[in-house]
Structures are given as C-alpha cells and as structure tokens.
C-alpha positions in Angstrom: -16.3 15.8 -3.3 -14.7 12.6 -1.9 -11.6 12.9 0.1 -9.1 10.2 0.9 -6.3 9.4 3.3 -3.3 7.4 2.3 -0.9 4.9 3.9 2.3 3.2 2.7 3.4 -0.2 3.9 6.7 -1.9 3.2 5.7 -5.5 2.6 9.2 -7.1 2.9 8.7 -10.7 4.1 11.6 -12.8 5.3 11.3 -16.1 3.7 12.3 -19.3 5.5 12.0 -22.9 4.6 8.8 -23.3 6.6 6.8 -20.3 5.5 4.6 -19.7 2.5 4.9 -16.3 0.9 1.4 -16.4 -0.7 -0.3 -17.1 2.6 1.7 -14.5 4.5 1.1 -11.7 2.0 -2.6 -12.6 1.6 -3.1 -12.5 5.4 -1.3 -9.2 5.6 -3.4 -7.6 2.8 -6.6 -9.0 4.2 -5.8 -7.5 7.6 -5.2 -4.1 6.1 -8.4 -4.4 4.0 -10.5 -5.1 7.0 -9.6 -1.7 8.3 -11.1 -0.2 5.1 -7.8 0.3 3.2 -7.8 -0.3 -0.6 -4.6 -1.2 -2.4 -3.9 1.7 -4.8 -0.5 0.8 -6.1 2.7 -1.1 -5.7 6.4 -0.2 -6.3 8.7 -3.0 -5.4 8.0 -3.9 -1.8 6.1 -0.7 -1.1 2.3 -0.9 -1.2 0.2 2.2 -1.3 -3.3 2.2 0.2 -6.1 4.6 0.3 -9.5 4.9 2.0 -12.2 7.4 1.8 -12.6 9.9 4.7 -16.2 10.0 5.8 -17.4 13.2 7.4 -20.5 13.1 9.6 
C-alpha cells in the first residue's frame, strides 16, 4: 500500500509595486514540485502538499 508524507506551506506573498504575484507563486510552487511534492489542497493562503514515501 502506498504511504505519503505531508507538508503545509503558508503562501503569503507581500505585494509591492514592482513584483508580479503570478511569477512569484509559480516559481515557489515549481520549487516545491522539484522536490517531489504534489499540491493536494488549498485553504486561503495555506497550501497542502503530499509526496509518496518510497521504501527500498
């Protein structure tokens, strides 16, 4: 049976005149995804991630 581990990230982003929310959030999500985490849910600014635990 598959087993998963979970992680919660608060994705609050301080917006200023010179930054682009879409670029910042995309870069953050891609960075987390490169570590094998899959977005499983969102509640406000909290993002819930999961990834499968692989036993050798």
